[in-house]
N, C-alpha and C positions, 0 to 999 in steps of 0.2 A: 769214401772220403776223397772227393776229387781234388787234385792239386790245382791251385790257382796260379801260383808262381813261386819262384825261388825267393827266399827272404832277401837275397842280395839285389834282386832286380828293383824293387821299390826303393831300397837304400840308395842305389845309384841314380835311378830315374828321378827321384824326388829331390835331388840336389838342385834341380831347376824348378822353381815354384810354378812355372808355366805348364809343367807336365802333369798329366792326369792318367793314372793307370785305371782304366774303366773295365768293369766286369759286366758281361751280359749273361743273365741266367734265364732260361726258359723252363717253365713247368708245362708239361704236356702229357697227354694220354694218347695211346694208339687205339683207334677204333677201326677195326678190320684193316684196311690198307691206308688209312688216313691218320695223320698226326694232327691232333687238336690242341692248340696252344691254350693253356689255362691261365697263365700269368707270365709277365715279362718284368724282369728287374734289370735296370741298366744304370749302374752307379759306380762312382770311384771306389776303389778297394777300401779306402779308409772309412767309408760309411758302414762297412761290415763290422758289427760289434765283435769283440774278441770272445764273447760268450758262444758264438757259433763257429769260430775258427779254431784251428789247432796247428801245430808245427809237426811236420813229418820228417823223418830222417832220410833225406836224399840230398847229396851234395852239401851245400851250405845250410840246407833245411828248406822245406817246402811249406808255404802257407796253404792250408787245406780247409775245405768246408768240413766241419766235424760231422754234421748230420744234415743231409740235403733236405730233410723234412722240417728242419728248424733253422730258418734264416732270419737273422735279426739285423735290420738296416736302421741306422741312426744318421739321418742327413745333417744333424747338428754336430756330429763328431768332428773334431778338428784334426787336421793332418798331423800337426805337431804332437798332440796327445796320442794318436794312433801309433805313430812311429816310436814314441817313447815307450809305449806299452809293448810294441814289437821287440824293442831292445831288451826290456825287462824280461820278457818271455824267453828270449835267447840266452840271457844271463843265467836262467834256470835250466834251459834245455841243454846247452853245450856241456856243462859239467856232468850231466847224466849220460850224455853220449860218450864222454871221455871214460867214464866208469865202465860203460858197456864195452868199449874198445879194449880197455885194460883187461877185462874178463876174457875177452876173445883171444887176446895176445897170450894170456896165461894158458888158456885151453890149448892153443896150437903149439906152445912150448912143450906141453906134455905129449901132444900128438907127435911132434918131431922127435922127442926123446924116445918115444915108443918105437918109431920107425928107425931111428939110428941104431937101436939095439935089436932090431928085428933081422932075422936072416933073410937072405935073398932067395 
């Protein structure tokens, strides 16, 4: 699941409509000592359908390719629609992350309590 970028980067970068965050993907095979390029995709990130992307938990969140064997490019996708979908995904993603963090906090409260009562 390769990371493409932080979710924060297109949010800032696309405040200027003249900017394009473009992704270059190469499909290749290694034949002995040669790399043979099978396919090249060079498109703005907003052309990637959310069916083939996911959000990973690193920093603000990372836009990732969910499965590099399944890339769905839609050149008619609007930037506005793509960014609204990104926001909707994050509205679902962040509460789940908060829940995970609360579970971790509770776990380490118990670990700390154990060690506070532990002999040296």
